[in-house]
N, CA, C and O atoms as a GROMACS GRO file, in nm:
protein
  580
    1MET      N    1   0.052   2.135   0.063
    1MET     CA    2  -0.047   2.047   0.004
    1MET      C    3   0.014   1.981  -0.119
    1MET      O    4   0.099   1.894  -0.104
    2SER      N    5  -0.026   2.018  -0.239
    2SER     CA    6   0.024   1.954  -0.360
    2SER      C    7   0.168   1.995  -0.385
    2SER      O    8   0.198   2.114  -0.400
    3LYS      N    9   0.257   1.897  -0.390
    3LYS     CA   10   0.398   1.928  -0.405
    3LYS      C   11   0.451   1.886  -0.541
    3LYS      O   12   0.522   1.963  -0.606
    4VAL      N   13   0.418   1.766  -0.585
    4VAL     CA   14   0.474   1.717  -0.710
    4VAL      C   15   0.371   1.651  -0.801
    4VAL      O   16   0.408   1.592  -0.902
    5GLY      N   17   0.244   1.660  -0.768
    5GLY     CA   18   0.142   1.597  -0.851
    5GLY      C   19   0.152   1.446  -0.852
    5GLY      O   20   0.131   1.381  -0.954
    6LYS      N   21   0.185   1.390  -0.735
    6LYS     CA   22   0.204   1.246  -0.723
    6LYS      C   23   0.101   1.187  -0.628
    6LYS      O   24   0.074   1.242  -0.521
    7ILE      N   25   0.044   1.074  -0.669
    7ILE     CA   26  -0.046   0.997  -0.583
    7ILE      C   27   0.030   0.874  -0.539
    7ILE      O   28   0.078   0.796  -0.621
    8VAL      N   29   0.041   0.856  -0.409
    8VAL     CA   30   0.108   0.740  -0.351
    8VAL      C   31   0.001   0.639  -0.311
    8VAL      O   32  -0.099   0.676  -0.250
    9VAL      N   33   0.022   0.513  -0.346
    9VAL     CA   34  -0.073   0.408  -0.308
    9VAL      C   35   0.004   0.291  -0.247
    9VAL      O   36   0.104   0.244  -0.302
   10GLY      N   37  -0.044   0.246  -0.132
   10GLY     CA   38   0.017   0.132  -0.065
   10GLY      C   39  -0.051   0.003  -0.108
   10GLY      O   40  -0.174  -0.006  -0.110
   11VAL      N   41   0.030  -0.097  -0.142
   11VAL     CA   42  -0.026  -0.227  -0.179
   11VAL      C   43   0.035  -0.336  -0.092
   11VAL      O   44   0.153  -0.331  -0.055
   12ASP      N   45  -0.047  -0.435  -0.058
   12ASP     CA   46   0.002  -0.549   0.020
   12ASP      C   47  -0.047  -0.681  -0.039
   12ASP      O   48  -0.031  -0.786   0.023
   13GLY      N   49  -0.106  -0.675  -0.157
   13GLY     CA   50  -0.156  -0.796  -0.221
   13GLY      C   51  -0.299  -0.831  -0.185
   13GLY      O   52  -0.357  -0.921  -0.246
   14SER      N   53  -0.357  -0.762  -0.088
   14SER     CA   54  -0.495  -0.790  -0.048
   14SER      C   55  -0.592  -0.735  -0.152
   14SER      O   56  -0.557  -0.644  -0.227
   15PRO      N   57  -0.713  -0.790  -0.157
   15PRO     CA   58  -0.813  -0.736  -0.250
   15PRO      C   59  -0.837  -0.586  -0.231
   15PRO      O   60  -0.854  -0.514  -0.328
   16SER      N   61  -0.839  -0.540  -0.106
   16SER     CA   62  -0.865  -0.397  -0.085
   16SER      C   63  -0.750  -0.311  -0.135
   16SER      O   64  -0.773  -0.200  -0.182
   17SER      N   65  -0.627  -0.360  -0.127
   17SER     CA   66  -0.515  -0.280  -0.178
   17SER      C   67  -0.516  -0.275  -0.330
   17SER      O   68  -0.476  -0.175  -0.389
   18LEU      N   69  -0.561  -0.382  -0.394
   18LEU     CA   70  -0.571  -0.381  -0.540
   18LEU      C   71  -0.683  -0.290  -0.586
   18LEU      O   72  -0.671  -0.223  -0.689
   19THR      N   73  -0.792  -0.286  -0.511
   19THR     CA   74  -0.900  -0.191  -0.540
   19THR      C   75  -0.848  -0.048  -0.522
   19THR      O   76  -0.880   0.039  -0.602
   20ALA      N   77  -0.770  -0.025  -0.418
   20ALA     CA   78  -0.711   0.107  -0.395
   20ALA      C   79  -0.619   0.147  -0.509
   20ALA      O   80  -0.618   0.262  -0.551
   21LEU      N   81  -0.543   0.052  -0.561
   21LEU     CA   82  -0.453   0.080  -0.673
   21LEU      C   83  -0.532   0.119  -0.797
   21LEU      O   84  -0.496   0.215  -0.865
   22ARG      N   85  -0.638   0.045  -0.827
   22ARG     CA   86  -0.722   0.081  -0.942
   22ARG      C   87  -0.782   0.220  -0.924
   22ARG      O   88  -0.786   0.300  -1.018
   23TRP      N   89  -0.829   0.250  -0.802
   23TRP     CA   90  -0.887   0.382  -0.774
   23TRP      C   91  -0.782   0.491  -0.794
   23TRP      O   92  -0.810   0.594  -0.854
   24ALA      N   93  -0.661   0.467  -0.743
   24ALA     CA   94  -0.554   0.567  -0.755
   24ALA      C   95  -0.518   0.593  -0.901
   24ALA      O   96  -0.493   0.708  -0.939
   25LEU      N   97  -0.516   0.489  -0.982
   25LEU     CA   98  -0.486   0.508  -1.124
   25LEU      C   99  -0.594   0.590  -1.193
   25LEU      O  100  -0.564   0.676  -1.275
   26GLY      N  101  -0.720   0.564  -1.161
   26GLY     CA  102  -0.829   0.644  -1.217
   26GLY      C  103  -0.821   0.789  -1.175
   26GLY      O  104  -0.841   0.879  -1.256
   27GLU      N  105  -0.792   0.812  -1.049
   27GLU     CA  106  -0.779   0.949  -0.997
   27GLU      C  107  -0.659   1.019  -1.060
   27GLU      O  108  -0.666   1.139  -1.089
   28ALA      N  109  -0.551   0.946  -1.082
   28ALA     CA  110  -0.432   1.005  -1.145
   28ALA      C  111  -0.463   1.052  -1.286
   28ALA      O  112  -0.416   1.157  -1.329
   29ARG      N  113  -0.542   0.974  -1.359
   29ARG     CA  114  -0.582   1.016  -1.494
   29ARG      C  115  -0.660   1.147  -1.488
   29ARG      O  116  -0.638   1.236  -1.570
   30LEU      N  117  -0.752   1.158  -1.392
   30LEU     CA  118  -0.832   1.280  -1.380
   30LEU      C  119  -0.747   1.402  -1.344
   30LEU      O  120  -0.773   1.512  -1.392
   31ARG      N  121  -0.647   1.382  -1.260
   31ARG     CA  122  -0.563   1.493  -1.212
   31ARG      C  123  -0.440   1.518  -1.299
   31ARG      O  124  -0.374   1.621  -1.284
   32GLY      N  125  -0.410   1.426  -1.387
   32GLY     CA  126  -0.285   1.436  -1.463
   32GLY      C  127  -0.164   1.411  -1.374
   32GLY      O  128  -0.057   1.467  -1.397
   33ALA      N  129  -0.182   1.328  -1.274
   33ALA     CA  130  -0.076   1.301  -1.176
   33ALA      C  131  -0.005   1.170  -1.209
   33ALA      O  132  -0.055   1.088  -1.286
   34GLU      N  133   0.111   1.152  -1.150
   34GLU     CA  134   0.180   1.024  -1.158
   34GLU      C  135   0.145   0.943  -1.034
   34GLU      O  136   0.095   0.996  -0.936
   35VAL      N  137   0.171   0.813  -1.040
   35VAL     CA  138   0.139   0.723  -0.929
   35VAL      C  139   0.267   0.653  -0.883
   35VAL      O  140   0.346   0.605  -0.964
   36GLU      N  141   0.285   0.650  -0.752
   36GLU     CA  142   0.394   0.572  -0.694
   36GLU      C  143   0.331   0.459  -0.613
   36GLU      O  144   0.258   0.483  -0.517
   37VAL      N  145   0.360   0.335  -0.652
   37VAL     CA  146   0.308   0.216  -0.586
   37VAL      C  147   0.413   0.168  -0.486
   37VAL      O  148   0.527   0.141  -0.523
   38ILE      N  149   0.373   0.159  -0.359
   38ILE     CA  150   0.468   0.124  -0.253
   38ILE      C  151   0.424  -0.002  -0.180
   38ILE      O  152   0.307  -0.018  -0.144
   39HIS      N  153   0.520  -0.091  -0.159
   39HIS     CA  154   0.499  -0.209  -0.073
   39HIS      C  155   0.617  -0.215   0.022
   39HIS      O  156   0.732  -0.202  -0.019
   40SER      N  157   0.589  -0.234   0.149
   40SER     CA  158   0.698  -0.249   0.244
   40SER      C  159   0.685  -0.382   0.317
   40SER      O  160   0.576  -0.438   0.327
   41TRP      N  161   0.796  -0.430   0.366
   41TRP     CA  162   0.798  -0.557   0.436
   41TRP      C  163   0.892  -0.545   0.555
   41TRP      O  164   0.981  -0.459   0.558
   42SER      N  165   0.871  -0.631   0.650
   42SER     CA  166   0.960  -0.633   0.767
   42SER      C  167   0.969  -0.774   0.821
   42SER      O  168   0.884  -0.859   0.793
   43LEU      N  169   1.072  -0.798   0.897
   43LEU     CA  170   1.091  -0.930   0.958
   43LEU      C  171   0.989  -0.948   1.068
   43LEU      O  172   0.968  -0.859   1.151
   44THR      N  173   0.927  -1.062   1.069
   44THR     CA  174   0.829  -1.094   1.172
   44THR      C  175   0.880  -1.214   1.250
   44THR      O  176   0.907  -1.319   1.191
   45PRO      N  177   0.893  -1.201   1.382
   45PRO     CA  178   0.939  -1.317   1.460
   45PRO      C  179   0.839  -1.432   1.446
   45PRO      O  180   0.718  -1.412   1.449
   46MET      N  181   0.892  -1.552   1.432
   46MET     CA  182   0.807  -1.669   1.419
   46MET      C  183   0.855  -1.777   1.515
   46MET      O  184   0.971  -1.780   1.555
   47VAL      N  185   0.764  -1.864   1.551
   47VAL     CA  186   0.796  -1.979   1.636
   47VAL      C  187   0.743  -2.103   1.566
   47VAL      O  188   0.628  -2.107   1.524
   48ASP      N  189   0.830  -2.204   1.553
   48ASP     CA  190   0.785  -2.327   1.486
   48ASP      C  191   0.698  -2.409   1.582
   48ASP      O  192   0.687  -2.375   1.700
   49PRO      N  193   0.636  -2.517   1.533
   49PRO     CA  194   0.546  -2.596   1.618
   49PRO      C  195   0.611  -2.652   1.745
   49PRO      O  196   0.540  -2.683   1.841
   50MET      N  197   0.743  -2.665   1.746
   50MET     CA  198   0.812  -2.718   1.864
   50MET      C  199   0.848  -2.607   1.963
   50MET      O  200   0.903  -2.635   2.069
   51GLY      N  201   0.818  -2.481   1.928
   51GLY     CA  202   0.846  -2.370   2.018
   51GLY      C  203   0.982  -2.305   1.996
   51GLY      O  204   1.023  -2.220   2.076
   52PHE      N  205   1.052  -2.342   1.889
   52PHE     CA  206   1.182  -2.284   1.861
   52PHE      C  207   1.166  -2.162   1.770
   52PHE      O  208   1.076  -2.156   1.687
   53ALA      N  209   1.256  -2.066   1.789
   53ALA     CA  210   1.256  -1.948   1.702
   53ALA      C  211   1.287  -1.991   1.560
   53ALA      O  212   1.371  -2.079   1.536
   54SER      N  213   1.220  -1.929   1.467
   54SER     CA  214   1.238  -1.962   1.326
   54SER      C  215   1.240  -1.832   1.247
   54SER      O  216   1.195  -1.728   1.297
   55TYR      N  217   1.291  -1.836   1.127
   55TYR     CA  218   1.292  -1.716   1.045
   55TYR      C  219   1.289  -1.753   0.898
   55TYR      O  220   1.321  -1.865   0.859
   56VAL      N  221   1.249  -1.656   0.819
   56VAL     CA  222   1.255  -1.669   0.674
   56VAL      C  223   1.372  -1.583   0.630
   56VAL      O  224   1.381  -1.467   0.673
   57PRO      N  225   1.462  -1.634   0.547
   57PRO     CA  226   1.576  -1.553   0.504
   57PRO      C  227   1.532  -1.421   0.441
   57PRO      O  228   1.431  -1.415   0.371
   58VAL      N  229   1.608  -1.317   0.467
   58VAL     CA  230   1.578  -1.182   0.418
   58VAL      C  231   1.562  -1.183   0.266
   58VAL      O  232   1.474  -1.114   0.213
   59GLU      N  233   1.645  -1.258   0.197
   59GLU     CA  234   1.638  -1.262   0.050
   59GLU      C  235   1.501  -1.313   0.004
   59GLU      O  236   1.445  -1.262  -0.093
   60GLU      N  237   1.448  -1.413   0.074
   60GLU     CA  238   1.316  -1.466   0.038
   60GLU      C  239   1.206  -1.364   0.064
   60GLU      O  240   1.113  -1.350  -0.015
   61LEU      N  241   1.216  -1.292   0.175
   61LEU     CA  242   1.116  -1.189   0.206
   61LEU      C  243   1.122  -1.076   0.103
   61LEU      O  244   1.018  -1.027   0.060
   62SER      N  245   1.242  -1.036   0.065
   62SER     CA  246   1.258  -0.930  -0.034
   62SER      C  247   1.200  -0.973  -0.169
   62SER      O  248   1.132  -0.895  -0.236
   63LEU      N  249   1.229  -1.096  -0.209
   63LEU     CA  250   1.175  -1.148  -0.335
   63LEU      C  251   1.023  -1.156  -0.330
   63LEU      O  252   0.956  -1.121  -0.427
   64ALA      N  253   0.969  -1.202  -0.218
   64ALA     CA  254   0.823  -1.209  -0.203
   64ALA      C  255   0.761  -1.070  -0.213
   64ALA      O  256   0.654  -1.054  -0.273
   65ALA      N  257   0.826  -0.970  -0.155
   65ALA     CA  258   0.775  -0.833  -0.161
   65ALA      C  259   0.773  -0.782  -0.304
   65ALA      O  260   0.677  -0.718  -0.346
   66LYS      N  261   0.879  -0.809  -0.379
   66LYS     CA  262   0.884  -0.767  -0.519
   66LYS      C  263   0.774  -0.836  -0.599
   66LYS      O  264   0.715  -0.777  -0.689
   67THR      N  265   0.748  -0.962  -0.566
   67THR     CA  266   0.643  -1.037  -0.634
   67THR      C  267   0.505  -0.976  -0.607
   67THR      O  268   0.420  -0.973  -0.696
   68VAL      N  269   0.483  -0.928  -0.485
   68VAL     CA  270   0.356  -0.863  -0.452
   68VAL      C  271   0.333  -0.744  -0.544
   68VAL      O  272   0.224  -0.727  -0.598
   69VAL      N  273   0.436  -0.662  -0.562
   69VAL     CA  274   0.423  -0.542  -0.647
   69VAL      C  275   0.405  -0.582  -0.794
   69VAL      O  276   0.321  -0.526  -0.863
   70GLU      N  277   0.483  -0.679  -0.841
   70GLU     CA  278   0.470  -0.723  -0.980
   70GLU      C  279   0.330  -0.778  -1.008
   70GLU      O  280   0.270  -0.748  -1.111
   71THR      N  281   0.278  -0.857  -0.916
   71THR     CA  282   0.144  -0.914  -0.932
   71THR      C  283   0.038  -0.804  -0.931
   71THR      O  284  -0.056  -0.807  -1.010
   72ALA      N  285   0.054  -0.708  -0.842
   72ALA     CA  286  -0.040  -0.595  -0.836
   72ALA      C  287  -0.039  -0.518  -0.968
   72ALA      O  288  -0.145  -0.483  -1.020
   73MET      N  289   0.080  -0.492  -1.021
   73MET     CA  290   0.090  -0.416  -1.145
   73MET      C  291   0.030  -0.494  -1.263
   73MET      O  292  -0.034  -0.434  -1.350
   74LYS      N  293   0.050  -0.624  -1.266
   74LYS     CA  294  -0.009  -0.705  -1.373
   74LYS      C  295  -0.162  -0.701  -1.366
   74LYS      O  296  -0.229  -0.703  -1.469
   75SER      N  297  -0.216  -0.694  -1.246
   75SER     CA  298  -0.362  -0.695  -1.230
   75SER      C  299  -0.426  -0.564  -1.275
   75SER      O  300  -0.548  -0.559  -1.294
   76VAL      N  301  -0.347  -0.459  -1.291
   76VAL     CA  302  -0.403  -0.329  -1.330
   76VAL      C  303  -0.349  -0.278  -1.463
   76VAL      O  304  -0.367  -0.160  -1.495
   77GLU      N  305  -0.284  -0.363  -1.540
   77GLU     CA  306  -0.225  -0.319  -1.668
   77GLU      C  307  -0.324  -0.241  -1.753
   77GLU      O  308  -0.288  -0.140  -1.813
   78GLU      N  309  -0.448  -0.289  -1.759
   78GLU     CA  310  -0.548  -0.224  -1.845
   78GLU      C  311  -0.589  -0.086  -1.793
   78GLU      O  312  -0.646  -0.008  -1.869
   79PHE      N  313  -0.561  -0.055  -1.667
   79PHE     CA  314  -0.599   0.073  -1.608
   79PHE      C  315  -0.489   0.179  -1.619
   79PHE      O  316  -0.516   0.298  -1.601
   80VAL      N  317  -0.367   0.137  -1.648
   80VAL     CA  318  -0.253   0.229  -1.644
   80VAL      C  319  -0.261   0.334  -1.754
   80VAL      O  320  -0.244   0.453  -1.727
   81GLY      N  321  -0.286   0.292  -1.877
   81GLY     CA  322  -0.291   0.387  -1.988
   81GLY      C  323  -0.162   0.464  -1.999
   81GLY      O  324  -0.053   0.406  -2.001
   82LYS      N  325  -0.172   0.597  -2.007
   82LYS     CA  326  -0.054   0.683  -2.021
   82LYS      C  327  -0.004   0.737  -1.888
   82LYS      O  328   0.088   0.819  -1.884
   83THR      N  329  -0.064   0.691  -1.780
   83THR     CA  330  -0.024   0.738  -1.647
   83THR      C  331   0.118   0.691  -1.615
   83THR      O  332   0.150   0.573  -1.632
   84LYS      N  333   0.201   0.783  -1.570
   84LYS     CA  334   0.336   0.747  -1.528
   84LYS      C  335   0.328   0.677  -1.393
   84LYS      O  336   0.275   0.732  -1.297
   85VAL      N  337   0.381   0.554  -1.387
   85VAL     CA  338   0.375   0.475  -1.265
   85VAL      C  339   0.516   0.431  -1.226
   85VAL      O  340   0.591   0.381  -1.309
   86SER      N  341   0.549   0.451  -1.100
   86SER     CA  342   0.675   0.400  -1.046
   86SER      C  343   0.642   0.307  -0.930
   86SER      O  344   0.537   0.318  -0.868
   87THR      N  345   0.734   0.216  -0.902
   87THR     CA  346   0.712   0.123  -0.791
   87THR      C  347   0.829   0.131  -0.694
   87THR      O  348   0.942   0.164  -0.732
   88LYS      N  349   0.799   0.100  -0.569
   88LYS     CA  350   0.903   0.102  -0.465
   88LYS      C  351   0.874  -0.010  -0.366
   88LYS      O  352   0.762  -0.024  -0.316
   89VAL      N  353   0.975  -0.089  -0.338
   89VAL     CA  354   0.967  -0.192  -0.236
   89VAL      C  355   1.068  -0.154  -0.130
   89VAL      O  356   1.187  -0.136  -0.160
   90SER      N  357   1.023  -0.142  -0.007
   90SER     CA  358   1.115  -0.102   0.099
   90SER      C  359   1.097  -0.188   0.223
   90SER      O  360   0.991  -0.246   0.247
   91ARG      N  361   1.202  -0.195   0.300
   91ARG     CA  362   1.200  -0.271   0.424
   91ARG      C  363   1.165  -0.177   0.539
   91ARG      O  364   1.229  -0.074   0.556
   92GLY      N  365   1.065  -0.213   0.615
   92GLY     CA  366   1.024  -0.132   0.729
   92GLY      C  367   0.875  -0.141   0.749
   92GLY      O  368   0.804  -0.201   0.668
   93PRO      N  369   0.826  -0.083   0.855
   93PRO     CA  370   0.682  -0.085   0.883
   93PRO      C  371   0.604  -0.013   0.773
   93PRO      O  372   0.645   0.094   0.728
   94ALA      N  373   0.492  -0.071   0.732
   94ALA     CA  374   0.413  -0.014   0.622
   94ALA      C  375   0.368   0.128   0.652
   94ALA      O  376   0.382   0.216   0.566
   95ALA      N  377   0.313   0.153   0.770
   95ALA     CA  378   0.263   0.287   0.801
   95ALA      C  379   0.375   0.390   0.796
   95ALA      O  380   0.356   0.497   0.740
   96ALA      N  381   0.489   0.358   0.853
   96ALA     CA  382   0.602   0.453   0.854
   96ALA      C  383   0.649   0.482   0.712
   96ALA      O  384   0.680   0.597   0.679
   97THR      N  385   0.655   0.380   0.628
   97THR     CA  386   0.698   0.398   0.490
   97THR      C  387   0.600   0.488   0.414
   97THR      O  388   0.642   0.578   0.341
   98LEU      N  389   0.470   0.464   0.432
   98LEU     CA  390   0.370   0.545   0.364
   98LEU      C  391   0.367   0.688   0.417
   98LEU      O  392   0.349   0.782   0.340
   99LEU      N  393   0.384   0.704   0.547
   99LEU     CA  394   0.386   0.839   0.604
   99LEU      C  395   0.505   0.919   0.551
   99LEU      O  396   0.492   1.038   0.524
  100GLU      N  397   0.618   0.855   0.536
  100GLU     CA  398   0.734   0.923   0.478
  100GLU      C  399   0.706   0.964   0.334
  100GLU      O  400   0.738   1.075   0.292
  101ALA      N  401   0.644   0.873   0.258
  101ALA     CA  402   0.611   0.903   0.118
  101ALA      C  403   0.507   1.014   0.107
  101ALA      O  404   0.504   1.086   0.007
  102SER      N  405   0.422   1.029   0.208
  102SER     CA  406   0.318   1.132   0.205
  102SER      C  407   0.376   1.273   0.208
  102SER      O  408   0.309   1.369   0.171
  103GLN      N  409   0.501   1.286   0.250
  103GLN     CA  410   0.566   1.418   0.256
  103GLN      C  411   0.575   1.483   0.118
  103GLN      O  412   0.570   1.606   0.107
  104ASP      N  413   0.588   1.401   0.014
  104ASP     CA  414   0.604   1.453  -0.122
  104ASP      C  415   0.486   1.417  -0.212
  104ASP      O  416   0.500   1.415  -0.334
  105ALA      N  417   0.372   1.389  -0.152
  105ALA     CA  418   0.257   1.344  -0.231
  105ALA      C  419   0.143   1.444  -0.228
  105ALA      O  420   0.128   1.522  -0.133
  106GLU      N  421   0.064   1.440  -0.332
  106GLU     CA  422  -0.060   1.518  -0.339
  106GLU      C  423  -0.172   1.442  -0.268
  106GLU      O  424  -0.263   1.503  -0.212
  107LEU      N  425  -0.163   1.309  -0.271
  107LEU     CA  426  -0.268   1.224  -0.216
  107LEU      C  427  -0.208   1.088  -0.180
  107LEU      O  428  -0.120   1.038  -0.250
  108LEU      N  429  -0.256   1.030  -0.071
  108LEU     CA  430  -0.214   0.896  -0.028
  108LEU      C  431  -0.337   0.806  -0.030
  108LEU      O  432  -0.440   0.841   0.027
  109VAL      N  433  -0.327   0.691  -0.095
  109VAL     CA  434  -0.440   0.600  -0.110
  109VAL      C  435  -0.404   0.464  -0.052
  109VAL      O  436  -0.298   0.408  -0.082
  110VAL      N  437  -0.492   0.412   0.032
  110VAL     CA  438  -0.473   0.278   0.090
  110VAL      C  439  -0.607   0.205   0.089
  110VAL      O  440  -0.713   0.266   0.079
  111GLY      N  441  -0.600   0.075   0.100
  111GLY     CA  442  -0.720  -0.006   0.111
  111GLY      C  443  -0.763  -0.016   0.256
  111GLY      O  444  -0.683  -0.002   0.348
  112ARG      N  445  -0.893  -0.041   0.274
  112ARG     CA  446  -0.947  -0.061   0.410
  112ARG      C  447  -0.956  -0.211   0.432
  112ARG      O  448  -1.002  -0.286   0.346
  113ARG      N  449  -0.913  -0.254   0.547
  113ARG     CA  450  -0.920  -0.396   0.580
  113ARG      C  451  -1.011  -0.413   0.699
  113ARG      O  452  -0.965  -0.405   0.813
  114GLY      N  453  -1.139  -0.436   0.675
  114GLY     CA  454  -1.233  -0.459   0.784
  114GLY      C  455  -1.208  -0.594   0.849
  114GLY      O  456  -1.184  -0.693   0.780
  115HIS      N  457  -1.213  -0.599   0.982
  115HIS     CA  458  -1.189  -0.724   1.055
  115HIS      C  459  -1.305  -0.753   1.147
  115HIS      O  460  -1.290  -0.750   1.269
  116GLY      N  461  -1.421  -0.782   1.090
  116GLY     CA  462  -1.536  -0.814   1.174
  116GLY      C  463  -1.635  -0.700   1.180
  116GLY      O  464  -1.620  -0.599   1.112
  117GLY      N  465  -1.736  -0.718   1.263
  117GLY     CA  466  -1.845  -0.624   1.267
  117GLY      C  467  -1.835  -0.515   1.372
  117GLY      O  468  -1.928  -0.435   1.385
  118PHE      N  469  -1.727  -0.509   1.446
  118PHE     CA  470  -1.716  -0.406   1.549
  118PHE      C  471  -1.682  -0.272   1.485
  118PHE      O  472  -1.588  -0.263   1.406
  119ILE      N  473  -1.757  -0.170   1.517
  119ILE     CA  474  -1.738  -0.038   1.456
  119ILE      C  475  -1.596   0.013   1.476
  119ILE      O  476  -1.540   0.074   1.385
  120GLY      N  477  -1.538  -0.010   1.590
  120GLY     CA  478  -1.402   0.038   1.617
  120GLY      C  479  -1.295  -0.034   1.539
  120GLY      O  480  -1.179   0.009   1.540
  121LEU      N  481  -1.329  -0.142   1.473
  121LEU     CA  482  -1.230  -0.219   1.399
  121LEU      C  483  -1.250  -0.210   1.248
  121LEU      O  484  -1.206  -0.298   1.174
  122LEU      N  485  -1.316  -0.106   1.202
  122LEU     CA  486  -1.347  -0.096   1.060
  122LEU      C  487  -1.225  -0.063   0.974
  122LEU      O  488  -1.224  -0.093   0.855
  123LEU      N  489  -1.124  -0.003   1.033
  123LEU     CA  490  -1.003   0.030   0.958
  123LEU      C  491  -0.889  -0.058   1.005
  123LEU      O  492  -0.877  -0.087   1.124
  124GLY      N  493  -0.806  -0.101   0.911
  124GLY     CA  494  -0.685  -0.172   0.949
  124GLY      C  495  -0.589  -0.075   1.018
  124GLY      O  496  -0.606   0.046   1.008
  125SER      N  497  -0.492  -0.128   1.086
  125SER     CA  498  -0.401  -0.042   1.162
  125SER      C  499  -0.321   0.051   1.073
  125SER      O  500  -0.296   0.166   1.111
  126VAL      N  501  -0.280   0.006   0.955
  126VAL     CA  502  -0.205   0.094   0.864
  126VAL      C  503  -0.294   0.206   0.815
  126VAL      O  504  -0.254   0.323   0.817
  127ALA      N  505  -0.416   0.175   0.772
  127ALA     CA  506  -0.509   0.277   0.726
  127ALA      C  507  -0.536   0.379   0.836
  127ALA      O  508  -0.540   0.499   0.810
  128GLU      N  509  -0.556   0.331   0.956
  128GLU     CA  510  -0.582   0.421   1.068
  128GLU      C  511  -0.463   0.512   1.096
  128GLU      O  512  -0.480   0.632   1.118
  129GLN      N  513  -0.343   0.456   1.096
  129GLN     CA  514  -0.224   0.537   1.124
  129GLN      C  515  -0.202   0.644   1.019
  129GLN      O  516  -0.173   0.758   1.052
  130VAL      N  517  -0.215   0.607   0.890
  130VAL     CA  518  -0.191   0.708   0.787
  130VAL      C  519  -0.302   0.812   0.785
  130VAL      O  520  -0.277   0.929   0.755
  131ALA      N  521  -0.425   0.772   0.818
  131ALA     CA  522  -0.534   0.869   0.823
  131ALA      C  523  -0.508   0.976   0.928
  131ALA      O  524  -0.544   1.092   0.909
  132HIS      N  525  -0.448   0.937   1.038
  132HIS     CA  526  -0.423   1.031   1.148
  132HIS      C  527  -0.296   1.113   1.131
  132HIS      O  528  -0.287   1.223   1.186
  133HIS      N  529  -0.198   1.062   1.057
  133HIS     CA  530  -0.067   1.126   1.060
  133HIS      C  531  -0.010   1.167   0.924
  133HIS      O  532   0.102   1.218   0.918
  134SER      N  533  -0.082   1.146   0.817
  134SER     CA  534  -0.030   1.177   0.684
  134SER      C  535  -0.009   1.327   0.664
  134SER      O  536  -0.081   1.410   0.718
  135ALA      N  537   0.094   1.359   0.584
  135ALA     CA  538   0.122   1.498   0.550
  135ALA      C  539   0.035   1.547   0.434
  135ALA      O  540   0.039   1.665   0.400
  136CYS      N  541  -0.043   1.458   0.373
  136CYS     CA  542  -0.131   1.496   0.263
  136CYS      C  543  -0.267   1.430   0.285
  136CYS      O  544  -0.280   1.345   0.372
  137PRO      N  545  -0.367   1.468   0.207
  137PRO     CA  546  -0.498   1.403   0.219
  137PRO      C  547  -0.487   1.252   0.194
  137PRO      O  548  -0.404   1.207   0.116
  138VAL      N  549  -0.574   1.176   0.261
  138VAL     CA  550  -0.574   1.030   0.251
  138VAL      C  551  -0.710   0.982   0.201
  138VAL      O  552  -0.814   1.031   0.246
  139VAL      N  553  -0.708   0.887   0.109
  139VAL     CA  554  -0.830   0.820   0.065
  139VAL      C  555  -0.818   0.674   0.106
  139VAL      O  556  -0.720   0.607   0.073
  140ILE      N  557  -0.919   0.625   0.178
  140ILE     CA  558  -0.923   0.485   0.219
  140ILE      C  559  -1.033   0.419   0.138
  140ILE      O  560  -1.150   0.455   0.149
  141VAL      N  561  -0.994   0.322   0.055
  141VAL     CA  562  -1.085   0.260  -0.040
  141VAL      C  563  -1.133   0.125   0.014
  141VAL      O  564  -1.053   0.042   0.057
  142SER      N  565  -1.264   0.105   0.011
  142SER     CA  566  -1.323  -0.023   0.054
  142SER      C  567  -1.309  -0.128  -0.054
  142SER      O  568  -1.289  -0.096  -0.172
  143ASP      N  569  -1.318  -0.254  -0.015
  143ASP     CA  570  -1.317  -0.364  -0.111
  143ASP      C  571  -1.435  -0.350  -0.205
  143ASP      O  572  -1.540  -0.298  -0.168
  144GLU      N  573  -1.416  -0.398  -0.329
  144GLU     CA  574  -1.528  -0.406  -0.422
  144GLU      C  575  -1.614  -0.523  -0.381
  144GLU      O  576  -1.564  -0.627  -0.338
  145LYS      N  577  -1.744  -0.506  -0.394
  145LYS     CA  578  -1.835  -0.616  -0.358
  145LYS      C  579  -1.914  -0.660  -0.476
  145LYS      O  580  -1.996  -0.751  -0.465
   0.00000   0.00000   0.00000
């Protein structure tokens, strides 16, 4: 269960992930834990309007990923206080990255991404995967309304 007193939170720049980050920081203060903020990215095949394969250079994707984390951290500056926070940007599928991080975590926090009114679609695929396979307890945080 608790291995290092660390709360891992996944961010992707969405409103629900920023809400999850704020929640994780508040929980870390209560537990006296540190927070590790993780964002992962991967290459996504694209096709241009003419039907030709297209790509975004890896350097641009990596820079965009770092910007997601920097923007997320700026949005929660007032919540950090004395909490020790580290950030990690990695290349690979988000769920796999978070599941690996859960091995050394006390708690894993992610945002919920609802996609419509169907009950079976209330959780995003990353939230669903980590809920089923995490090595530590998972908190899925809804968007603020």
